[in-house]
N, CA, C and O atoms as a Tripos MOL2 file, in Angstrom:
@<TRIPOS>MOLECULE
protein
  304   303    76     0     0
PROTEIN
NO_CHARGES

@<TRIPOS>ATOM
      1 N          -6.7600  -13.2430    2.1910 N.3       1 MET1
      2 CA         -6.9360  -12.0430    1.2940 C.3       1 MET1
      3 C          -8.0940  -11.2140    1.6400 C.2       1 MET1
      4 O          -9.1390  -11.8470    1.7910 O.2       1 MET1
      5 N          -8.1540   -9.8630    1.8110 N.am      2 ASN2
      6 CA         -9.3770   -9.2000    2.1440 C.3       2 ASN2
      7 C          -9.5350   -8.2000    0.8880 C.2       2 ASN2
      8 O          -8.8900   -7.1640    0.7310 O.2       2 ASN2
      9 N         -10.4470   -8.6770    0.0940 N.am      3 SER3
     10 CA        -10.7150   -7.9780   -1.2420 C.3       3 SER3
     11 C         -11.3150   -6.6670   -0.9100 C.2       3 SER3
     12 O         -11.1510   -5.7720   -1.7380 O.2       3 SER3
     13 N         -11.9600   -6.4170    0.1320 N.am      4 GLU4
     14 CA        -12.5660   -5.0680    0.6040 C.3       4 GLU4
     15 C         -11.4050   -4.0960    0.8080 C.2       4 GLU4
     16 O         -11.4660   -2.9600    0.3370 O.2       4 GLU4
     17 N         -10.3760   -4.5110    1.4820 N.am      5 LEU5
     18 CA         -9.2960   -3.5010    1.6530 C.3       5 LEU5
     19 C          -8.4720   -3.4210    0.2590 C.2       5 LEU5
     20 O          -8.0780   -2.3200   -0.1260 O.2       5 LEU5
     21 N          -8.2460   -4.4450   -0.4000 N.am      6 LEU6
     22 CA         -7.5740   -4.3170   -1.7030 C.3       6 LEU6
     23 C          -8.1800   -3.5410   -2.7400 C.2       6 LEU6
     24 O          -7.5290   -3.0870   -3.6810 O.2       6 LEU6
     25 N          -9.4860   -3.3660   -2.5820 N.am      7 SER7
     26 CA        -10.3320   -2.3770   -3.5950 C.3       7 SER7
     27 C          -9.7840   -0.9230   -3.2630 C.2       7 SER7
     28 O          -9.8820   -0.0850   -4.1590 O.2       7 SER7
     29 N          -9.2850   -0.5980   -2.1990 N.am      8 ARG8
     30 CA         -8.8030    0.6370   -1.9330 C.3       8 ARG8
     31 C          -7.3690    1.0930   -2.7560 C.2       8 ARG8
     32 O          -6.8980    2.2290   -2.7980 O.2       8 ARG8
     33 N          -6.9000    0.0330   -3.3050 N.am      9 ILE9
     34 CA         -5.5700    0.0270   -4.0630 C.3       9 ILE9
     35 C          -5.9820    0.2140   -5.4990 C.2       9 ILE9
     36 O          -6.7550   -0.5780   -6.0380 O.2       9 ILE9
     37 N          -5.4410    1.3160   -6.1610 N.am     10 THR10
     38 CA         -5.7650    1.5950   -7.6470 C.3      10 THR10
     39 C          -4.4830    1.7620   -8.3350 C.2      10 THR10
     40 O          -3.4630    2.1440   -7.7610 O.2      10 THR10
     41 N          -4.5580    1.4600   -9.6050 N.am     11 SER11
     42 CA         -3.3720    1.6680  -10.4550 C.3      11 SER11
     43 C          -3.8620    2.2540  -11.6830 C.2      11 SER11
     44 O          -4.7730    1.7460  -12.3360 O.2      11 SER11
     45 N          -3.1580    3.5090  -12.0570 N.am     12 ASN12
     46 CA         -3.5990    4.2060  -13.2430 C.3      12 ASN12
     47 C          -2.3610    4.5610  -14.0030 C.2      12 ASN12
     48 O          -1.5060    5.2760  -13.4810 O.2      12 ASN12
     49 N          -2.2260    4.0790  -15.2410 N.am     13 PRO13
     50 CA         -0.8940    4.3880  -15.8340 C.3      13 PRO13
     51 C          -0.6220    5.9200  -16.1060 C.2      13 PRO13
     52 O           0.5100    6.2630  -16.4480 O.2      13 PRO13
     53 N          -1.5550    6.7770  -15.9750 N.am     14 LYS14
     54 CA         -1.4480    8.2970  -16.1130 C.3      14 LYS14
     55 C          -1.0780    8.7900  -14.6020 C.2      14 LYS14
     56 O          -0.9830    9.9980  -14.3860 O.2      14 LYS14
     57 N          -0.9000    7.9780  -13.7110 N.am     15 GLN15
     58 CA         -0.7390    8.4840  -12.2980 C.3      15 GLN15
     59 C           0.3530    7.7760  -11.6890 C.2      15 GLN15
     60 O           0.2930    6.5480  -11.6440 O.2      15 GLN15
     61 N           1.4100    8.4270  -11.1810 N.am     16 CYS16
     62 CA          2.5190    7.8200  -10.3590 C.3      16 CYS16
     63 C           3.1560    6.6710  -11.2770 C.2      16 CYS16
     64 O           3.5550    5.6120  -10.7920 O.2      16 CYS16
     65 N           3.2100    6.9300  -12.4620 N.am     17 GLY17
     66 CA          3.7760    5.8600  -13.5280 C.3      17 GLY17
     67 C           3.2450    4.5090  -13.4130 C.2      17 GLY17
     68 O           3.9830    3.5410  -13.5980 O.2      17 GLY17
     69 N           1.9190    4.3700  -13.0980 N.am     18 GLY18
     70 CA          1.0190    3.2230  -12.9760 C.3      18 GLY18
     71 C           1.3410    2.5040  -11.6280 C.2      18 GLY18
     72 O           0.8010    1.4150  -11.4340 O.2      18 GLY18
     73 N           2.1350    2.9960  -10.7260 N.am     19 ARG19
     74 CA          2.3320    2.4080   -9.4920 C.3      19 ARG19
     75 C           1.1440    2.2590   -8.7510 C.2      19 ARG19
     76 O           0.2940    3.1400   -8.8810 O.2      19 ARG19
     77 N           0.8920    1.1710   -7.8850 N.am     20 PRO20
     78 CA         -0.2850    1.0830   -7.0750 C.3      20 PRO20
     79 C          -0.3200    2.3340   -6.0220 C.2      20 PRO20
     80 O           0.6720    2.7120   -5.3990 O.2      20 PRO20
     81 N          -1.4270    2.8290   -5.9400 N.am     21 CYS21
     82 CA         -1.8010    4.1300   -5.1400 C.3      21 CYS21
     83 C          -2.9450    3.7720   -4.2870 C.2      21 CYS21
     84 O          -3.6650    2.7960   -4.4970 O.2      21 CYS21
     85 N          -3.0950    4.6950   -3.2120 N.am     22 ILE22
     86 CA         -4.2780    4.6530   -2.4650 C.3      22 ILE22
     87 C          -5.4870    5.4310   -2.9570 C.2      22 ILE22
     88 O          -5.4470    6.6520   -3.1030 O.2      22 ILE22
     89 N          -6.5450    4.7070   -3.2050 N.am     23 ARG23
     90 CA         -7.8370    5.2730   -3.5480 C.3      23 ARG23
     91 C          -7.6510    6.4200   -4.6040 C.2      23 ARG23
     92 O          -8.3470    7.4280   -4.4880 O.2      23 ARG23
     93 N          -6.7590    6.3150   -5.6090 N.am     24 GLY24
     94 CA         -6.7490    7.1460   -6.6420 C.3      24 GLY24
     95 C          -5.9800    8.5670   -6.1670 C.2      24 GLY24
     96 O          -5.9800    9.5530   -6.9040 O.2      24 GLY24
     97 N          -5.4420    8.5590   -5.0860 N.am     25 LEU25
     98 CA         -4.6890    9.7710   -4.4620 C.3      25 LEU25
     99 C          -3.3560    9.4780   -5.0990 C.2      25 LEU25
    100 O          -3.1430    8.4080   -5.6700 O.2      25 LEU25
    101 N          -2.4830   10.4140   -4.9980 N.am     26 ARG26
    102 CA         -1.0880   10.3590   -5.4770 C.3      26 ARG26
    103 C          -0.2290    9.9740   -4.2950 C.2      26 ARG26
    104 O           0.8700   10.5080   -4.1470 O.2      26 ARG26
    105 N          -0.7030    9.0320   -3.4140 N.am     27 VAL27
    106 CA          0.0970    8.3980   -2.3090 C.3      27 VAL27
    107 C           0.2540    6.9420   -2.7610 C.2      27 VAL27
    108 O          -0.7070    6.1770   -2.8370 O.2      27 VAL27
    109 N           1.3960    6.6300   -3.0280 N.am     28 ARG28
    110 CA          1.8150    5.1660   -3.5190 C.3      28 ARG28
    111 C           1.6780    4.2650   -2.2850 C.2      28 ARG28
    112 O           1.8310    4.7070   -1.1470 O.2      28 ARG28
    113 N           1.4050    3.0820   -2.5320 N.am     29 VAL29
    114 CA          1.4280    2.0360   -1.5700 C.3      29 VAL29
    115 C           2.9690    1.9320   -0.8790 C.2      29 VAL29
    116 O           3.2090    1.7760    0.3180 O.2      29 VAL29
    117 N           3.9100    2.0590   -1.9450 N.am     30 LYS30
    118 CA          5.3140    2.1510   -1.5510 C.3      30 LYS30
    119 C           5.4350    3.2570   -0.3610 C.2      30 LYS30
    120 O           5.9190    2.8990    0.7130 O.2      30 LYS30
    121 N           5.0770    4.3580   -0.5130 N.am     31 ASP31
    122 CA          5.1280    5.5890    0.3160 C.3      31 ASP31
    123 C           4.7620    5.2210    1.6950 C.2      31 ASP31
    124 O           5.4500    5.5710    2.6530 O.2      31 ASP31
    125 N           3.5550    4.4330    1.8230 N.am     32 VAL32
    126 CA          3.0090    4.1040    3.1510 C.3      32 VAL32
    127 C           3.9380    3.1200    3.8030 C.2      32 VAL32
    128 O           4.2790    3.2980    4.9730 O.2      32 VAL32
    129 N           4.3710    2.0740    3.0980 N.am     33 LEU33
    130 CA          5.1230    0.9070    3.4750 C.3      33 LEU33
    131 C           6.5310    1.6230    3.9880 C.2      33 LEU33
    132 O           7.0270    1.2900    5.0640 O.2      33 LEU33
    133 N           7.0940    2.5590    3.1980 N.am     34 GLU34
    134 CA          8.2180    2.9710    3.6670 C.3      34 GLU34
    135 C           8.2450    3.9040    4.8460 C.2      34 GLU34
    136 O           9.2400    3.9790    5.5660 O.2      34 GLU34
    137 N           7.1720    4.6080    5.0450 N.am     35 MET35
    138 CA          6.9520    5.1640    6.3360 C.3      35 MET35
    139 C           6.8880    4.3940    7.4890 C.2      35 MET35
    140 O           7.4080    4.7390    8.5500 O.2      35 MET35
    141 N           6.1010    3.0780    7.2760 N.am     36 LEU36
    142 CA          5.8500    2.2680    8.5190 C.3      36 LEU36
    143 C           7.3380    1.4960    8.6300 C.2      36 LEU36
    144 O           7.7240    1.2350    9.7690 O.2      36 LEU36
    145 N           8.0330    1.1880    7.7040 N.am     37 ALA37
    146 CA          9.3260    0.4390    7.7890 C.3      37 ALA37
    147 C          10.3920    1.5440    8.3770 C.2      37 ALA37
    148 O          11.4310    1.1700    8.9210 O.2      37 ALA37
    149 N          10.0910    2.7940    8.2430 N.am     38 GLY38
    150 CA         11.0090    3.8220    8.8230 C.3      38 GLY38
    151 C          10.6140    4.1270   10.3880 C.2      38 GLY38
    152 O          11.2880    4.8780   11.0920 O.2      38 GLY38
    153 N           9.5490    3.5140   10.7960 N.am     39 GLY39
    154 CA          9.2640    3.5490   12.2130 C.3      39 GLY39
    155 C           8.0120    4.5040   12.6610 C.2      39 GLY39
    156 O           7.6910    4.6770   13.8370 O.2      39 GLY39
    157 N           7.3240    5.1270   11.4790 N.am     40 ALA40
    158 CA          6.1700    5.9590   11.7170 C.3      40 ALA40
    159 C           5.1160    5.0870   12.2590 C.2      40 ALA40
    160 O           4.9710    3.9260   11.8780 O.2      40 ALA40
    161 N           4.3630    5.6640   13.1710 N.am     41 THR41
    162 CA          3.0670    4.9770   13.6920 C.3      41 THR41
    163 C           2.0300    5.2570   12.6620 C.2      41 THR41
    164 O           2.1910    6.1080   11.7870 O.2      41 THR41
    165 N           0.9280    4.5000   12.7880 N.am     42 GLU42
    166 CA         -0.2550    4.7020   12.1410 C.3      42 GLU42
    167 C          -0.7680    6.2540   12.3550 C.2      42 GLU42
    168 O          -1.1730    6.9980   11.4630 O.2      42 GLU42
    169 N          -0.6600    6.5370   13.6570 N.am     43 GLU43
    170 CA         -1.3240    7.7670   14.0500 C.3      43 GLU43
    171 C          -0.3710    8.9520   13.4160 C.2      43 GLU43
    172 O          -0.8800   10.0030   13.0260 O.2      43 GLU43
    173 N           0.9090    8.7340   13.3460 N.am     44 GLU44
    174 CA          1.6510    9.8030   12.7770 C.3      44 GLU44
    175 C           1.3900    9.9480   11.2310 C.2      44 GLU44
    176 O           1.2960   11.0370   10.6650 O.2      44 GLU44
    177 N           1.2830    8.7250   10.6160 N.am     45 ILE45
    178 CA          0.9370    8.8310    9.1110 C.3      45 ILE45
    179 C          -0.3230    9.4910    8.8180 C.2      45 ILE45
    180 O          -0.4320   10.1340    7.7740 O.2      45 ILE45
    181 N          -1.4000    9.3810    9.7410 N.am     46 LEU46
    182 CA         -2.7310    9.8330    9.4960 C.3      46 LEU46
    183 C          -2.6290   11.3120    9.8470 C.2      46 LEU46
    184 O          -3.3900   12.1040    9.2890 O.2      46 LEU46
    185 N          -1.7810   11.7090   10.6930 N.am     47 ALA47
    186 CA         -1.6980   13.2210   11.1450 C.3      47 ALA47
    187 C          -1.0220   13.8510    9.9620 C.2      47 ALA47
    188 O          -1.4570   14.9440    9.5990 O.2      47 ALA47
    189 N          -0.0930   13.3530    9.3600 N.am     48 ASP48
    190 CA          0.7550   13.8180    8.2750 C.3      48 ASP48
    191 C          -0.0800   14.0240    7.0490 C.2      48 ASP48
    192 O           0.0470   15.0500    6.3820 O.2      48 ASP48
    193 N          -1.0440   12.9520    6.6880 N.am     49 TYR49
    194 CA         -1.8840   12.7980    5.6100 C.3      49 TYR49
    195 C          -3.3000   12.6500    5.9840 C.2      49 TYR49
    196 O          -3.8830   11.5660    5.9750 O.2      49 TYR49
    197 N          -3.8320   13.7650    6.3110 N.am     50 PRO50
    198 CA         -5.3220   13.6650    6.9410 C.3      50 PRO50
    199 C          -6.2830   13.2060    5.9320 C.2      50 PRO50
    200 O          -7.4160   12.9120    6.3150 O.2      50 PRO50
    201 N          -5.9680   13.1050    4.6680 N.am     51 TYR51
    202 CA         -6.8800   12.5580    3.6280 C.3      51 TYR51
    203 C          -6.7680   10.9190    3.6030 C.2      51 TYR51
    204 O          -7.5210   10.2500    2.8950 O.2      51 TYR51
    205 N          -5.8200   10.3670    4.3920 N.am     52 LEU52
    206 CA         -5.7860    8.9760    4.3920 C.3      52 LEU52
    207 C          -6.5970    8.4370    5.5540 C.2      52 LEU52
    208 O          -6.8940    9.1920    6.4800 O.2      52 LEU52
    209 N          -7.0010    7.0470    5.5470 N.am     53 GLU53
    210 CA         -7.7920    6.5240    6.4570 C.3      53 GLU53
    211 C          -6.9810    5.3700    6.9770 C.2      53 GLU53
    212 O          -6.0810    4.8670    6.3040 O.2      53 GLU53
    213 N          -7.3200    4.9410    8.2250 N.am     54 ARG54
    214 CA         -6.7130    3.7580    8.8060 C.3      54 ARG54
    215 C          -6.7180    2.5560    7.9250 C.2      54 ARG54
    216 O          -5.7480    1.7990    7.8850 O.2      54 ARG54
    217 N          -7.8020    2.3690    7.2150 N.am     55 ASP55
    218 CA         -7.9140    1.2040    6.3540 C.3      55 ASP55
    219 C          -7.0210    1.4340    5.1990 C.2      55 ASP55
    220 O          -6.7520    0.4060    4.5770 O.2      55 ASP55
    221 N          -6.5310    2.4570    4.7870 N.am     56 ASP56
    222 CA         -5.6890    2.7290    3.6580 C.3      56 ASP56
    223 C          -4.3040    2.0270    3.9990 C.2      56 ASP56
    224 O          -3.6590    1.3660    3.1860 O.2      56 ASP56
    225 N          -3.9670    2.2470    5.2240 N.am     57 ILE57
    226 CA         -2.7810    1.7980    5.7460 C.3      57 ILE57
    227 C          -2.8060    0.1890    5.8120 C.2      57 ILE57
    228 O          -1.8160   -0.4340    5.4290 O.2      57 ILE57
    229 N          -3.8850   -0.4440    6.2740 N.am     58 ARG58
    230 CA         -4.1440   -1.6800    6.1470 C.3      58 ARG58
    231 C          -4.1570   -2.3100    4.9760 C.2      58 ARG58
    232 O          -3.7160   -3.4500    4.8240 O.2      58 ARG58
    233 N          -4.6950   -1.5660    4.0160 N.am     59 ALA59
    234 CA         -4.7410   -2.0190    2.4960 C.3      59 ALA59
    235 C          -3.3920   -2.0540    1.8860 C.2      59 ALA59
    236 O          -3.1260   -2.8590    0.9940 O.2      59 ALA59
    237 N          -2.4570   -1.1250    2.3850 N.am     60 SER60
    238 CA         -1.1930   -1.1570    1.8450 C.3      60 SER60
    239 C          -0.4370   -2.5010    2.2930 C.2      60 SER60
    240 O           0.2820   -3.1630    1.5440 O.2      60 SER60
    241 N          -0.6990   -2.7780    3.5530 N.am     61 LEU61
    242 CA          0.0020   -3.9300    4.1370 C.3      61 LEU61
    243 C          -0.5780   -5.2170    3.5410 C.2      61 LEU61
    244 O           0.1890   -6.1540    3.3190 O.2      61 LEU61
    245 N          -1.9130   -5.3240    3.2630 N.am     62 GLU62
    246 CA         -2.4610   -6.5320    2.7120 C.3      62 GLU62
    247 C          -1.9360   -6.6180    1.2570 C.2      62 GLU62
    248 O          -1.5910   -7.6910    0.7630 O.2      62 GLU62
    249 N          -1.8890   -5.3780    0.5610 N.am     63 TYR63
    250 CA         -1.2120   -5.4970   -0.8960 C.3      63 TYR63
    251 C           0.1180   -6.1700   -0.9120 C.2      63 TYR63
    252 O           0.3440   -7.1150   -1.6670 O.2      63 TYR63
    253 N           1.0440   -5.6620   -0.0370 N.am     64 ALA64
    254 CA          2.3730   -5.9410    0.0620 C.3      64 ALA64
    255 C           2.4190   -7.5640    0.3250 C.2      64 ALA64
    256 O           3.1910   -8.3020   -0.2880 O.2      64 ALA64
    257 N           1.4440   -8.0390    1.3640 N.am     65 ALA65
    258 CA          1.4770   -9.4530    1.6280 C.3      65 ALA65
    259 C           0.9850  -10.3610    0.4550 C.2      65 ALA65
    260 O           1.4450  -11.4760    0.2100 O.2      65 ALA65
    261 N           0.1080   -9.8110   -0.1540 N.am     66 VAL66
    262 CA         -0.3060  -10.5970   -1.5810 C.3      66 VAL66
    263 C           0.7420  -10.5380   -2.6780 C.2      66 VAL66
    264 O           0.7720  -11.4190   -3.5380 O.2      66 VAL66
    265 N           1.5770   -9.5590   -2.6770 N.am     67 GLN67
    266 CA          2.4410   -9.5040   -3.7390 C.3      67 GLN67
    267 C           3.5570  -10.3350   -3.3920 C.2      67 GLN67
    268 O           4.0790  -10.8410   -4.3850 O.2      67 GLN67
    269 N           4.0860  -10.6340   -2.3070 N.am     68 ILE68
    270 CA          5.1050  -11.5160   -1.9250 C.3      68 ILE68
    271 C           4.8180  -12.9920   -1.8490 C.2      68 ILE68
    272 O           5.6560  -13.8930   -1.8900 O.2      68 ILE68
    273 N           3.5040  -13.1110   -1.7320 N.am     69 ASP69
    274 CA          3.1230  -14.5670   -1.6300 C.3      69 ASP69
    275 C           3.1070  -15.3560   -2.9070 C.2      69 ASP69
    276 O           2.0480  -15.5990   -3.4840 O.2      69 ASP69
    277 N           4.3060  -15.7670   -3.3650 N.am     70 HIS70
    278 CA          4.3870  -16.5910   -4.5120 C.3      70 HIS70
    279 C           5.5520  -17.7690   -4.3510 C.2      70 HIS70
    280 O           6.5190  -17.6410   -3.6000 O.2      70 HIS70
    281 N           5.3510  -18.7000   -5.0130 N.am     71 ALA71
    282 CA          6.3740  -19.8170   -4.8470 C.3      71 ALA71
    283 C           7.7840  -19.4140   -5.3710 C.2      71 ALA71
    284 O           7.9040  -18.7520   -6.4010 O.2      71 ALA71
    285 N           8.8140  -19.8190   -4.6550 N.am     72 VAL72
    286 CA         10.0870  -19.6000   -5.1310 C.3      72 VAL72
    287 C          10.7080  -20.9960   -5.5280 C.2      72 VAL72
    288 O          10.8140  -21.9050   -4.7040 O.2      72 VAL72
    289 N          11.0700  -21.0980   -6.7030 N.am     73 VAL73
    290 CA         11.6900  -22.3920   -7.3030 C.3      73 VAL73
    291 C          13.3760  -22.1980   -7.2330 C.2      73 VAL73
    292 O          14.0680  -21.3380   -7.7770 O.2      73 VAL73
    293 N          13.7110  -23.1600   -6.4850 N.am     74 MET74
    294 CA         15.3390  -23.1880   -6.4600 C.3      74 MET74
    295 C          15.8380  -24.4410   -7.2670 C.2      74 MET74
    296 O          15.4230  -25.5880   -7.0990 O.2      74 MET74
    297 N          16.7460  -24.0610   -8.1240 N.am     75 LEU75
    298 CA         17.3670  -24.8790   -8.9690 C.3      75 LEU75
    299 C          18.7860  -25.2550   -8.3600 C.2      75 LEU75
    300 O          19.6510  -24.4480   -8.0200 O.2      75 LEU75
    301 N          18.8490  -26.5480   -8.2950 N.am     76 ALA76
    302 CA         20.0130  -27.1700   -7.7740 C.3      76 ALA76
    303 C          21.2780  -27.4070   -8.5640 C.2      76 ALA76
    304 O          22.2440  -27.9550   -8.0330 O.2      76 ALA76
@<TRIPOS>BOND
     1     1     2 1
     2     2     3 1
     3     3     4 2
     4     3     5 am
     5     5     6 1
     6     6     7 1
     7     7     8 2
     8     7     9 am
     9     9    10 1
    10    10    11 1
    11    11    12 2
    12    11    13 am
    13    13    14 1
    14    14    15 1
    15    15    16 2
    16    15    17 am
    17    17    18 1
    18    18    19 1
    19    19    20 2
    20    19    21 am
    21    21    22 1
    22    22    23 1
    23    23    24 2
    24    23    25 am
    25    25    26 1
    26    26    27 1
    27    27    28 2
    28    27    29 am
    29    29    30 1
    30    30    31 1
    31    31    32 2
    32    31    33 am
    33    33    34 1
    34    34    35 1
    35    35    36 2
    36    35    37 am
    37    37    38 1
    38    38    39 1
    39    39    40 2
    40    39    41 am
    41    41    42 1
    42    42    43 1
    43    43    44 2
    44    43    45 am
    45    45    46 1
    46    46    47 1
    47    47    48 2
    48    47    49 am
    49    49    50 1
    50    50    51 1
    51    51    52 2
    52    51    53 am
    53    53    54 1
    54    54    55 1
    55    55    56 2
    56    55    57 am
    57    57    58 1
    58    58    59 1
    59    59    60 2
    60    59    61 am
    61    61    62 1
    62    62    63 1
    63    63    64 2
    64    63    65 am
    65    65    66 1
    66    66    67 1
    67    67    68 2
    68    67    69 am
    69    69    70 1
    70    70    71 1
    71    71    72 2
    72    71    73 am
    73    73    74 1
    74    74    75 1
    75    75    76 2
    76    75    77 am
    77    77    78 1
    78    78    79 1
    79    79    80 2
    80    79    81 am
    81    81    82 1
    82    82    83 1
    83    83    84 2
    84    83    85 am
    85    85    86 1
    86    86    87 1
    87    87    88 2
    88    87    89 am
    89    89    90 1
    90    90    91 1
    91    91    92 2
    92    91    93 am
    93    93    94 1
    94    94    95 1
    95    95    96 2
    96    95    97 am
    97    97    98 1
    98    98    99 1
    99    99   100 2
   100    99   101 am
   101   101   102 1
   102   102   103 1
   103   103   104 2
   104   103   105 am
   105   105   106 1
   106   106   107 1
   107   107   108 2
   108   107   109 am
   109   109   110 1
   110   110   111 1
   111   111   112 2
   112   111   113 am
   113   113   114 1
   114   114   115 1
   115   115   116 2
   116   115   117 am
   117   117   118 1
   118   118   119 1
   119   119   120 2
   120   119   121 am
   121   121   122 1
   122   122   123 1
   123   123   124 2
   124   123   125 am
   125   125   126 1
   126   126   127 1
   127   127   128 2
   128   127   129 am
   129   129   130 1
   130   130   131 1
   131   131   132 2
   132   131   133 am
   133   133   134 1
   134   134   135 1
   135   135   136 2
   136   135   137 am
   137   137   138 1
   138   138   139 1
   139   139   140 2
   140   139   141 am
   141   141   142 1
   142   142   143 1
   143   143   144 2
   144   143   145 am
   145   145   146 1
   146   146   147 1
   147   147   148 2
   148   147   149 am
   149   149   150 1
   150   150   151 1
   151   151   152 2
   152   151   153 am
   153   153   154 1
   154   154   155 1
   155   155   156 2
   156   155   157 am
   157   157   158 1
   158   158   159 1
   159   159   160 2
   160   159   161 am
   161   161   162 1
   162   162   163 1
   163   163   164 2
   164   163   165 am
   165   165   166 1
   166   166   167 1
   167   167   168 2
   168   167   169 am
   169   169   170 1
   170   170   171 1
   171   171   172 2
   172   171   173 am
   173   173   174 1
   174   174   175 1
   175   175   176 2
   176   175   177 am
   177   177   178 1
   178   178   179 1
   179   179   180 2
   180   179   181 am
   181   181   182 1
   182   182   183 1
   183   183   184 2
   184   183   185 am
   185   185   186 1
   186   186   187 1
   187   187   188 2
   188   187   189 am
   189   189   190 1
   190   190   191 1
   191   191   192 2
   192   191   193 am
   193   193   194 1
   194   194   195 1
   195   195   196 2
   196   195   197 am
   197   197   198 1
   198   198   199 1
   199   199   200 2
   200   199   201 am
   201   201   202 1
   202   202   203 1
   203   203   204 2
   204   203   205 am
   205   205   206 1
   206   206   207 1
   207   207   208 2
   208   207   209 am
   209   209   210 1
   210   210   211 1
   211   211   212 2
   212   211   213 am
   213   213   214 1
   214   214   215 1
   215   215   216 2
   216   215   217 am
   217   217   218 1
   218   218   219 1
   219   219   220 2
   220   219   221 am
   221   221   222 1
   222   222   223 1
   223   223   224 2
   224   223   225 am
   225   225   226 1
   226   226   227 1
   227   227   228 2
   228   227   229 am
   229   229   230 1
   230   230   231 1
   231   231   232 2
   232   231   233 am
   233   233   234 1
   234   234   235 1
   235   235   236 2
   236   235   237 am
   237   237   238 1
   238   238   239 1
   239   239   240 2
   240   239   241 am
   241   241   242 1
   242   242   243 1
   243   243   244 2
   244   243   245 am
   245   245   246 1
   246   246   247 1
   247   247   248 2
   248   247   249 am
   249   249   250 1
   250   250   251 1
   251   251   252 2
   252   251   253 am
   253   253   254 1
   254   254   255 1
   255   255   256 2
   256   255   257 am
   257   257   258 1
   258   258   259 1
   259   259   260 2
   260   259   261 am
   261   261   262 1
   262   262   263 1
   263   263   264 2
   264   263   265 am
   265   265   266 1
   266   266   267 1
   267   267   268 2
   268   267   269 am
   269   269   270 1
   270   270   271 1
   271   271   272 2
   272   271   273 am
   273   273   274 1
   274   274   275 1
   275   275   276 2
   276   275   277 am
   277   277   278 1
   278   278   279 1
   279   279   280 2
   280   279   281 am
   281   281   282 1
   282   282   283 1
   283   283   284 2
   284   283   285 am
   285   285   286 1
   286   286   287 1
   287   287   288 2
   288   287   289 am
   289   289   290 1
   290   290   291 1
   291   291   292 2
   292   291   293 am
   293   293   294 1
   294   294   295 1
   295   295   296 2
   296   295   297 am
   297   297   298 1
   298   298   299 1
   299   299   300 2
   300   299   301 am
   301   301   302 1
   302   302   303 1
   303   303   304 2
@<TRIPOS>SUBSTRUCTURE
     1 MET1         2 RESIDUE 1 A MET
     2 ASN2         6 RESIDUE 1 A ASN
     3 SER3        10 RESIDUE 1 A SER
     4 GLU4        14 RESIDUE 1 A GLU
     5 LEU5        18 RESIDUE 1 A LEU
     6 LEU6        22 RESIDUE 1 A LEU
     7 SER7        26 RESIDUE 1 A SER
     8 ARG8        30 RESIDUE 1 A ARG
     9 ILE9        34 RESIDUE 1 A ILE
    10 THR10       38 RESIDUE 1 A THR
    11 SER11       42 RESIDUE 1 A SER
    12 ASN12       46 RESIDUE 1 A ASN
    13 PRO13       50 RESIDUE 1 A PRO
    14 LYS14       54 RESIDUE 1 A LYS
    15 GLN15       58 RESIDUE 1 A GLN
    16 CYS16       62 RESIDUE 1 A CYS
    17 GLY17       66 RESIDUE 1 A GLY
    18 GLY18       70 RESIDUE 1 A GLY
    19 ARG19       74 RESIDUE 1 A ARG
    20 PRO20       78 RESIDUE 1 A PRO
    21 CYS21       82 RESIDUE 1 A CYS
    22 ILE22       86 RESIDUE 1 A ILE
    23 ARG23       90 RESIDUE 1 A ARG
    24 GLY24       94 RESIDUE 1 A GLY
    25 LEU25       98 RESIDUE 1 A LEU
    26 ARG26      102 RESIDUE 1 A ARG
    27 VAL27      106 RESIDUE 1 A VAL
    28 ARG28      110 RESIDUE 1 A ARG
    29 VAL29      114 RESIDUE 1 A VAL
    30 LYS30      118 RESIDUE 1 A LYS
    31 ASP31      122 RESIDUE 1 A ASP
    32 VAL32      126 RESIDUE 1 A VAL
    33 LEU33      130 RESIDUE 1 A LEU
    34 GLU34      134 RESIDUE 1 A GLU
    35 MET35      138 RESIDUE 1 A MET
    36 LEU36      142 RESIDUE 1 A LEU
    37 ALA37      146 RESIDUE 1 A ALA
    38 GLY38      150 RESIDUE 1 A GLY
    39 GLY39      154 RESIDUE 1 A GLY
    40 ALA40      158 RESIDUE 1 A ALA
    41 THR41      162 RESIDUE 1 A THR
    42 GLU42      166 RESIDUE 1 A GLU
    43 GLU43      170 RESIDUE 1 A GLU
    44 GLU44      174 RESIDUE 1 A GLU
    45 ILE45      178 RESIDUE 1 A ILE
    46 LEU46      182 RESIDUE 1 A LEU
    47 ALA47      186 RESIDUE 1 A ALA
    48 ASP48      190 RESIDUE 1 A ASP
    49 TYR49      194 RESIDUE 1 A TYR
    50 PRO50      198 RESIDUE 1 A PRO
    51 TYR51      202 RESIDUE 1 A TYR
    52 LEU52      206 RESIDUE 1 A LEU
    53 GLU53      210 RESIDUE 1 A GLU
    54 ARG54      214 RESIDUE 1 A ARG
    55 ASP55      218 RESIDUE 1 A ASP
    56 ASP56      222 RESIDUE 1 A ASP
    57 ILE57      226 RESIDUE 1 A ILE
    58 ARG58      230 RESIDUE 1 A ARG
    59 ALA59      234 RESIDUE 1 A ALA
    60 SER60      238 RESIDUE 1 A SER
    61 LEU61      242 RESIDUE 1 A LEU
    62 GLU62      246 RESIDUE 1 A GLU
    63 TYR63      250 RESIDUE 1 A TYR
    64 ALA64      254 RESIDUE 1 A ALA
    65 ALA65      258 RESIDUE 1 A ALA
    66 VAL66      262 RESIDUE 1 A VAL
    67 GLN67      266 RESIDUE 1 A GLN
    68 ILE68      270 RESIDUE 1 A ILE
    69 ASP69      274 RESIDUE 1 A ASP
    70 HIS70      278 RESIDUE 1 A HIS
    71 ALA71      282 RESIDUE 1 A ALA
    72 VAL72      286 RESIDUE 1 A VAL
    73 VAL73      290 RESIDUE 1 A VAL
    74 MET74      294 RESIDUE 1 A MET
    75 LEU75      298 RESIDUE 1 A LEU
    76 ALA76      302 RESIDUE 1 A ALA
């Protein structure tokens, strides 16, 4: 876990419904992840959102990785 990257992710109940955003901007982590999943390159995202930085994209991926890293209990 890279806490320096994760410090770029903010949550504010008065912004975007409290969903995780990039550096207090109105760009949600989900938005960045959906662009990547849709095939956008980092360069395309940065060109479309010039106020984002490459580390913001990396922070979104790090945040997603941390969120899904939990044990799954299977009941038989």
